[in-house]
N, CA, C and O atoms as a DFTB+ gen file, in Angstrom:
468 C
 N C O
     1  1     -59.811     -60.942      34.101
     2  2     -58.900     -60.975      33.523
     3  2     -59.686     -59.594      32.297
     4  3     -60.568     -59.968      31.523
     5  1     -59.407     -58.681      32.293
     6  2     -60.090     -57.550      31.670
     7  2     -60.611     -57.776      30.467
     8  3     -60.088     -58.667      29.798
     9  1     -61.929     -56.917      29.824
    10  2     -62.368     -57.216      28.739
    11  2     -61.285     -56.987      27.981
    12  3     -60.569     -57.985      28.067
    13  1     -60.868     -56.288      27.377
    14  2     -59.864     -55.484      25.995
    15  2     -59.023     -57.105      26.109
    16  3     -59.054     -58.011      25.276
    17  1     -58.394     -57.073      27.267
    18  2     -57.693     -58.513      27.029
    19  2     -58.342     -59.552      26.565
    20  3     -57.889     -60.109      25.565
    21  1     -59.601     -60.066      27.215
    22  2     -60.586     -61.165      26.368
    23  2     -60.492     -60.806      25.128
    24  3     -59.661     -61.508      24.553
    25  1     -61.120     -59.781      24.243
    26  2     -61.199     -59.589      23.528
    27  2     -59.629     -59.748      22.011
    28  3     -59.586     -60.337      20.930
    29  1     -58.710     -58.947      22.715
    30  2     -57.250     -59.697      22.519
    31  2     -57.037     -61.093      21.917
    32  3     -56.375     -61.392      20.922
    33  1     -57.740     -61.877      22.736
    34  2     -56.889     -62.906      22.696
    35  2     -57.857     -64.060      21.941
    36  3     -57.546     -65.152      21.465
    37  1     -59.207     -63.349      22.030
    38  2     -60.068     -64.242      21.010
    39  2     -59.962     -63.474      19.965
    40  3     -59.985     -64.535      19.341
    41  1     -59.879     -62.762      19.241
    42  2     -59.039     -61.876      17.977
    43  2     -58.138     -62.843      17.719
    44  3     -58.071     -63.479      16.667
    45  1     -57.136     -63.019      19.079
    46  2     -55.906     -63.736      17.713
    47  2     -56.472     -65.131      17.882
    48  3     -55.998     -65.677      16.885
    49  1     -57.131     -65.990      18.462
    50  2     -57.546     -67.008      18.434
    51  2     -58.788     -67.200      17.140
    52  3     -59.049     -68.340      16.755
    53  1     -59.462     -66.058      16.566
    54  2     -59.868     -65.741      15.511
    55  2     -58.838     -66.169      14.382
    56  3     -58.913     -67.105      13.587
    57  1     -57.659     -65.012      14.582
    58  2     -56.830     -65.380      13.356
    59  2     -55.550     -66.076      13.228
    60  3     -54.654     -66.003      12.388
    61  1     -55.737     -66.897      14.483
    62  2     -54.988     -68.036      14.092
    63  2     -55.451     -69.003      12.780
    64  3     -54.947     -69.284      11.693
    65  1     -56.842     -69.390      13.584
    66  2     -57.929     -69.965      12.777
    67  2     -57.888     -69.377      11.330
    68  3     -57.267     -70.045      10.503
    69  1     -58.475     -68.202      10.913
    70  2     -58.928     -67.810       8.992
    71  2     -56.867     -67.598       8.713
    72  3     -56.628     -67.773       7.518
    73  1     -55.979     -67.391       9.270
    74  2     -54.946     -67.153       8.283
    75  2     -53.725     -68.578       8.248
    76  3     -52.533     -68.435       7.977
    77  1     -54.551     -70.213       8.671
    78  2     -54.230     -70.797       8.548
    79  2     -52.430     -70.638       8.654
    80  3     -51.714     -69.642       8.559
    81  1     -52.146     -71.915       8.863
    82  2     -49.888     -72.431       9.427
    83  2     -49.429     -71.326       9.396
    84  3     -49.070     -70.484      10.219
    85  1     -49.492     -71.446       8.102
    86  2     -48.411     -69.687       7.566
    87  2     -47.964     -68.943       8.596
    88  3     -46.749     -68.767       8.682
    89  1     -48.657     -68.489       9.363
    90  2     -49.036     -67.575       9.957
    91  2     -49.097     -68.169      11.685
    92  3     -49.311     -67.388      12.612
    93  1     -48.845     -69.837      11.914
    94  2     -49.194     -69.682      13.352
    95  2     -48.838     -69.478      13.878
    96  3     -49.234     -68.942      14.913
    97  1     -47.214     -69.918      13.370
    98  2     -46.128     -68.752      15.119
    99  2     -46.435     -67.405      15.539
   100  3     -46.495     -66.864      16.643
   101  1     -46.639     -66.953      14.172
   102  2     -46.733     -65.609      14.986
   103  2     -47.858     -65.097      15.601
   104  3     -47.773     -64.396      16.609
   105  1     -48.651     -65.319      15.203
   106  2     -50.228     -66.206      16.768
   107  2     -50.107     -66.498      17.558
   108  3     -50.419     -65.829      18.543
   109  1     -49.366     -68.156      17.660
   110  2     -49.071     -68.186      18.538
   111  2     -47.893     -67.295      19.620
   112  3     -48.031     -67.020      20.812
   113  1     -46.995     -67.059      18.901
   114  2     -46.301     -66.348      20.200
   115  2     -46.921     -64.849      20.345
   116  3     -45.942     -64.147      20.091
   117  1     -47.706     -64.220      20.538
   118  2     -48.280     -62.891      20.313
   119  2     -49.536     -63.030      21.857
   120  3     -49.851     -62.263      22.767
   121  1     -49.908     -64.360      21.476
   122  2     -51.050     -65.204      22.481
   123  2     -50.635     -65.229      23.065
   124  3     -51.207     -64.644      23.985
   125  1     -49.472     -65.708      23.419
   126  2     -48.555     -65.938      24.804
   127  2     -47.961     -65.239      25.049
   128  3     -47.472     -65.769      26.046
   129  1     -47.360     -64.058      24.955
   130  2     -46.833     -62.882      25.072
   131  2     -48.571     -62.404      26.302
   132  3     -48.778     -62.475      27.514
   133  1     -49.273     -62.030      25.299
   134  2     -50.646     -61.183      25.829
   135  2     -51.082     -62.007      27.334
   136  3     -51.449     -61.307      28.278
   137  1     -51.004     -63.806      27.513
   138  2     -51.062     -64.455      28.232
   139  2     -49.686     -64.106      29.408
   140  3     -49.601     -63.662      30.553
   141  1     -49.319     -64.298      28.996
   142  2     -47.558     -63.988      30.118
   143  2     -48.263     -62.202      30.750
   144  3     -48.082     -61.875      31.923
   145  1     -48.714     -61.645      30.157
   146  2     -48.779     -60.096      31.036
   147  2     -49.624     -60.786      31.300
   148  3     -49.175     -61.841      31.749
   149  1     -51.180     -60.748      31.246
   150  2     -51.473     -61.331      32.411
   151  2     -51.616     -61.886      33.547
   152  3     -52.122     -61.548      34.617
   153  1     -50.972     -63.003      33.065
   154  2     -50.751     -63.281      34.395
   155  2     -49.361     -63.153      35.410
   156  3     -48.898     -63.713      36.403
   157  1     -49.047     -62.115      34.543
   158  2     -47.546     -61.293      35.320
   159  2     -48.724     -60.150      36.035
   160  3     -48.823     -60.418      37.232
   161  1     -49.379     -59.294      35.750
   162  2     -50.568     -58.668      36.921
   163  2     -51.060     -58.877      37.906
   164  3     -51.360     -58.264      38.930
   165  1     -51.190     -60.712      37.150
   166  2     -52.116     -60.749      38.921
   167  2     -51.202     -61.210      39.356
   168  3     -51.107     -60.498      40.355
   169  1     -50.052     -62.157      39.441
   170  2     -49.042     -62.539      40.053
   171  2     -48.584     -60.341      41.364
   172  3     -48.347     -59.920      42.496
   173  1     -48.786     -59.893      39.891
   174  2     -48.160     -58.855      41.808
   175  2     -49.184     -58.012      42.081
   176  3     -49.332     -56.916      42.622
   177  1     -49.892     -58.891      41.519
   178  2     -51.395     -57.911      42.420
   179  2     -51.337     -58.616      43.553
   180  3     -51.208     -58.271      44.727
   181  1     -51.438     -59.544      43.086
   182  2     -51.659     -61.059      44.924
   183  2     -50.231     -60.542      45.522
   184  3     -50.382     -60.394      46.734
   185  1     -49.174     -60.279      45.207
   186  2     -47.931     -60.140      46.557
   187  2     -48.435     -58.744      46.908
   188  3     -48.685     -58.814      48.112
   189  1     -48.713     -57.515      46.482
   190  2     -49.285     -56.722      46.807
   191  2     -50.139     -56.424      48.126
   192  3     -50.110     -55.945      49.260
   193  1     -51.028     -57.142      47.018
   194  2     -51.541     -57.697      48.999
   195  2     -51.600     -58.401      50.005
   196  3     -52.325     -58.429      50.999
   197  1     -50.346     -59.250      49.462
   198  2     -49.609     -60.129      50.564
   199  2     -48.224     -59.104      51.410
   200  3     -47.473     -59.476      52.312
   201  1     -48.258     -58.279      50.983
   202  2     -46.864     -57.901      51.114
   203  2     -47.048     -56.847      51.679
   204  3     -46.296     -56.254      52.453
   205  1     -48.528     -56.446      51.143
   206  2     -48.523     -54.801      51.890
   207  2     -47.879     -53.758      50.963
   208  3     -47.584     -53.971      49.787
   209  1     -47.678     -52.503      51.687
   210  2     -47.218     -51.590      50.161
   211  2     -45.948     -51.678      50.577
   212  3     -45.786     -52.370      51.582
   213  1     -44.902     -51.131      50.052
   214  2     -43.719     -51.375      49.802
   215  2     -42.866     -49.796      50.573
   216  3     -43.017     -48.579      50.465
   217  1     -41.655     -51.043      51.602
   218  2     -41.504     -49.764      53.261
   219  2     -41.449     -48.734      52.575
   220  3     -41.679     -48.743      51.366
   221  1     -41.077     -47.489      53.364
   222  2     -40.617     -46.572      53.339
   223  2     -38.920     -45.954      53.510
   224  3     -38.136     -45.855      54.454
   225  1     -38.892     -45.702      52.389
   226  2     -37.179     -45.459      53.015
   227  2     -36.252     -45.178      54.326
   228  3     -37.217     -44.636      54.866
   229  1     -35.663     -45.114      54.897
   230  2     -34.870     -44.900      56.129
   231  2     -34.591     -43.999      56.221
   232  3     -33.891     -43.432      55.382
   233  1     -35.085     -43.377      57.459
   234  2     -34.325     -42.364      57.417
   235  2     -33.459     -41.970      58.136
   236  3     -33.147     -42.572      59.164
   237  1     -32.761     -40.615      57.646
   238  2     -31.045     -40.887      57.415
   239  2     -30.469     -40.166      58.713
   240  3     -30.677     -39.049      59.187
   241  1     -29.446     -41.520      59.211
   242  2     -28.924     -41.582      60.367
   243  2     -27.922     -39.455      60.602
   244  3     -26.846     -39.117      60.109
   245  1     -28.629     -38.808      61.258
   246  2     -27.211     -37.998      61.696
   247  2     -27.216     -38.155      62.445
   248  3     -28.057     -38.643      63.201
   249  1     -25.583     -37.549      62.638
   250  2     -24.427     -38.098      63.833
   251  2     -24.913     -37.219      65.268
   252  3     -25.490     -36.132      65.291
   253  1     -24.542     -37.941      66.268
   254  2     -24.711     -37.088      68.046
   255  2     -23.866     -36.041      67.746
   256  3     -24.055     -34.850      67.990
   257  1     -23.035     -36.498      67.266
   258  2     -21.974     -35.014      66.404
   259  2     -21.591     -33.985      66.104
   260  3     -20.714     -33.151      66.327
   261  1     -22.738     -34.272      65.329
   262  2     -23.309     -33.338      64.311
   263  2     -23.709     -32.041      65.159
   264  3     -23.416     -31.069      64.463
   265  1     -24.247     -31.637      66.351
   266  2     -24.391     -30.118      66.458
   267  2     -23.060     -29.489      67.496
   268  3     -22.565     -28.370      67.630
   269  1     -22.747     -31.097      68.241
   270  2     -20.791     -30.204      68.792
   271  2     -20.523     -29.820      67.691
   272  3     -20.579     -28.646      67.324
   273  1     -20.132     -30.954      66.895
   274  2     -19.047     -29.745      65.699
   275  2     -19.788     -28.596      65.749
   276  3     -19.267     -27.590      66.232
   277  1     -21.515     -28.546      65.116
   278  2     -22.001     -27.336      64.114
   279  2     -21.339     -26.030      65.524
   280  3     -21.217     -24.880      65.101
   281  1     -20.953     -26.270      67.101
   282  2     -21.209     -25.307      67.771
   283  2     -19.751     -24.810      68.056
   284  3     -19.458     -23.642      68.311
   285  1     -18.723     -26.054      67.963
   286  2     -17.874     -25.465      68.536
   287  2     -16.801     -25.047      67.367
   288  3     -15.730     -24.532      67.689
   289  1     -17.220     -25.354      65.653
   290  2     -17.164     -24.903      64.578
   291  2     -17.026     -23.172      64.333
   292  3     -16.165     -22.343      64.037
   293  1     -18.446     -23.245      64.664
   294  2     -19.314     -21.698      65.424
   295  2     -18.534     -21.068      66.289
   296  3     -18.306     -19.964      65.794
   297  1     -18.177     -21.135      66.975
   298  2     -17.547     -20.730      68.126
   299  2     -15.645     -19.819      67.421
   300  3     -15.272     -18.647      67.473
   301  1     -14.870     -21.234      66.791
   302  2     -13.475     -20.940      66.800
   303  2     -14.620     -19.767      65.227
   304  3     -14.009     -18.705      65.350
   305  1     -15.220     -19.609      64.598
   306  2     -15.028     -19.250      62.943
   307  2     -15.233     -18.114      63.803
   308  3     -14.510     -17.137      63.608
   309  1     -16.067     -18.073      64.693
   310  2     -16.373     -16.017      65.141
   311  2     -15.218     -15.836      66.299
   312  3     -14.840     -14.678      66.476
   313  1     -14.691     -16.747      67.012
   314  2     -13.496     -15.563      67.678
   315  2     -12.490     -15.530      66.543
   316  3     -11.853     -14.478      66.591
   317  1     -12.151     -16.258      65.611
   318  2     -10.889     -15.814      64.534
   319  2     -11.097     -14.942      64.080
   320  3     -10.141     -14.184      63.916
   321  1     -12.831     -14.381      63.463
   322  2     -13.487     -13.389      62.329
   323  2     -13.321     -12.912      62.821
   324  3     -12.588     -12.042      62.351
   325  1     -13.714     -12.682      64.558
   326  2     -13.336     -11.174      65.552
   327  2     -12.530     -10.626      65.409
   328  3     -12.554      -9.491      64.932
   329  1     -11.294     -11.366      65.851
   330  2      -9.609     -11.053      66.111
   331  2      -9.012     -11.038      63.845
   332  3      -7.797     -10.933      63.677
   333  1      -9.430     -11.086      63.211
   334  2      -9.117     -10.159      62.109
   335  2      -9.855      -9.381      61.743
   336  3      -9.337      -8.869      60.750
   337  1     -11.570      -8.580      62.087
   338  2     -12.636      -7.322      62.567
   339  2     -11.837      -6.549      63.162
   340  3     -11.549      -5.519      62.552
   341  1     -11.001      -6.843      64.993
   342  2     -10.857      -6.022      65.607
   343  2      -9.361      -5.974      64.780
   344  3      -8.869      -6.669      65.668
   345  1      -8.402      -5.793      64.006
   346  2      -6.741      -6.244      64.375
   347  2      -7.481      -5.656      62.333
   348  3      -8.304      -6.539      62.088
   349  1      -7.459      -4.986      61.489
   350  2      -7.859      -5.059      60.700
   351  2      -8.415      -3.901      60.099
   352  3      -7.942      -3.235      59.178
   353  1      -9.966      -3.658      61.015
   354  2     -10.487      -2.590      61.038
   355  2      -9.882      -1.105      61.895
   356  3      -9.644      -1.267      63.092
   357  1      -9.693      -0.004      61.432
   358  2      -9.012       1.181      62.139
   359  2      -9.833       2.011      63.128
   360  3      -9.392       2.534      64.151
   361  1     -11.405       2.068      62.565
   362  2     -12.243       2.078      63.340
   363  2     -12.731       1.967      64.752
   364  3     -13.850       1.458      64.816
   365  1     -12.385       2.187      65.503
   366  2     -13.677       1.456      66.590
   367  2     -15.076       0.824      66.639
   368  3     -15.585      -0.159      67.177
   369  1     -15.494       1.893      65.786
   370  2     -17.055       1.537      65.646
   371  2     -17.229       0.416      64.477
   372  3     -18.087      -0.467      64.500
   373  1     -16.060       0.649      63.236
   374  2     -16.469      -0.513      62.429
   375  2     -15.483      -1.558      63.426
   376  3     -16.467      -1.936      64.063
   377  1     -15.148      -1.785      63.617
   378  2     -14.287      -3.181      64.102
   379  2     -16.097      -4.203      64.939
   380  3     -16.686      -5.197      64.513
   381  1     -16.423      -3.198      66.346
   382  2     -17.921      -3.284      66.599
   383  2     -19.087      -3.815      65.719
   384  3     -19.922      -4.678      65.990
   385  1     -18.918      -3.043      64.550
   386  2     -19.722      -3.315      63.615
   387  2     -19.822      -4.807      62.612
   388  3     -20.716      -5.475      62.094
   389  1     -18.185      -4.844      62.720
   390  2     -18.150      -6.092      62.076
   391  2     -18.071      -6.975      63.319
   392  3     -17.884      -8.160      63.044
   393  1     -18.166      -6.690      64.609
   394  2     -18.126      -8.123      65.227
   395  2     -19.966      -8.314      65.120
   396  3     -20.671      -8.982      64.363
   397  1     -20.145      -7.789      65.766
   398  2     -21.927      -7.892      65.857
   399  2     -22.398      -8.150      64.549
   400  3     -23.606      -8.169      64.784
   401  1     -22.296      -8.356      63.360
   402  2     -22.505      -9.031      61.945
   403  2     -21.628     -10.440      62.162
   404  3     -22.002     -11.449      61.565
   405  1     -21.003     -10.463      62.622
   406  2     -20.196     -11.853      62.591
   407  2     -20.829     -12.200      63.715
   408  3     -20.936     -13.396      63.446
   409  1     -21.313     -12.098      64.722
   410  2     -21.846     -13.236      65.795
   411  2     -23.201     -13.246      65.533
   412  3     -23.863     -14.261      65.748
   413  1     -23.823     -11.961      64.975
   414  2     -25.090     -12.359      64.066
   415  2     -25.909     -12.876      63.475
   416  3     -27.104     -13.127      63.630
   417  1     -24.909     -13.087      62.498
   418  2     -24.423     -14.944      61.762
   419  2     -24.406     -15.514      61.858
   420  3     -25.084     -16.351      61.263
   421  1     -23.496     -15.748      62.844
   422  2     -23.407     -17.329      63.818
   423  2     -24.268     -17.455      64.087
   424  3     -24.824     -18.234      63.313
   425  1     -25.249     -16.937      65.289
   426  2     -25.977     -16.842      65.565
   427  2     -27.277     -17.854      64.852
   428  3     -27.804     -18.938      65.102
   429  1     -27.415     -16.677      63.746
   430  2     -28.484     -17.134      62.242
   431  2     -28.408     -18.772      61.448
   432  3     -29.226     -19.320      60.710
   433  1     -26.994     -19.262      61.987
   434  2     -27.247     -20.765      60.864
   435  2     -26.989     -21.375      62.221
   436  3     -27.203     -22.561      61.970
   437  1     -26.670     -21.319      63.485
   438  2     -27.340     -22.614      64.712
   439  2     -28.441     -22.451      64.681
   440  3     -29.154     -23.451      64.770
   441  1     -29.054     -21.144      64.543
   442  2     -30.672     -21.440      65.438
   443  2     -31.045     -22.192      63.977
   444  3     -31.023     -23.397      64.228
   445  1     -31.372     -21.994      62.574
   446  2     -31.532     -22.539      61.729
   447  2     -31.262     -23.812      62.082
   448  3     -31.648     -24.150      63.201
   449  1     -30.752     -24.530      61.479
   450  2     -29.467     -25.872      62.174
   451  2     -30.627     -26.546      63.333
   452  3     -31.219     -27.583      63.033
   453  1     -30.845     -25.953      64.478
   454  2     -31.465     -26.500      65.554
   455  2     -33.086     -26.379      65.067
   456  3     -33.582     -27.501      65.169
   457  1     -33.880     -25.592      64.670
   458  2     -35.361     -25.522      64.338
   459  2     -35.587     -27.072      62.748
   460  3     -36.595     -27.687      62.398
   461  1     -34.355     -27.126      62.311
   462  2     -34.288     -28.314      61.191
   463  2     -34.133     -29.351      61.775
   464  3     -34.364     -30.381      61.140
   465  1     -33.750     -29.438      62.987
   466  2     -33.468     -30.455      62.967
   467  2     -35.137     -31.222      64.261
   468  3     -35.214     -32.422      64.523
């Protein structure tokens, strides 16, 4: 028991004897609360020592299909975007530039995903 708690319990006992029966219930209730808090602290400390540190949360479960889904989705999106760019851009150099930009963006997303794992 720490020094402050001992002082509080001693003070409550002294107040109990000085105030008399009129405040007996209030002083006793306060004393029981302080002792209960001290018991709770001791029990928590013993349980912490016995059980060790709390377990860490489990690692997030990743689907084994996530990389495959990302790769196939990226290829499908790239092919569709390439078709749209080739059809809607009149200048051949603009279509080539748009197609390169699309595929570079797709590669960047896939590399970022792979490095994150």
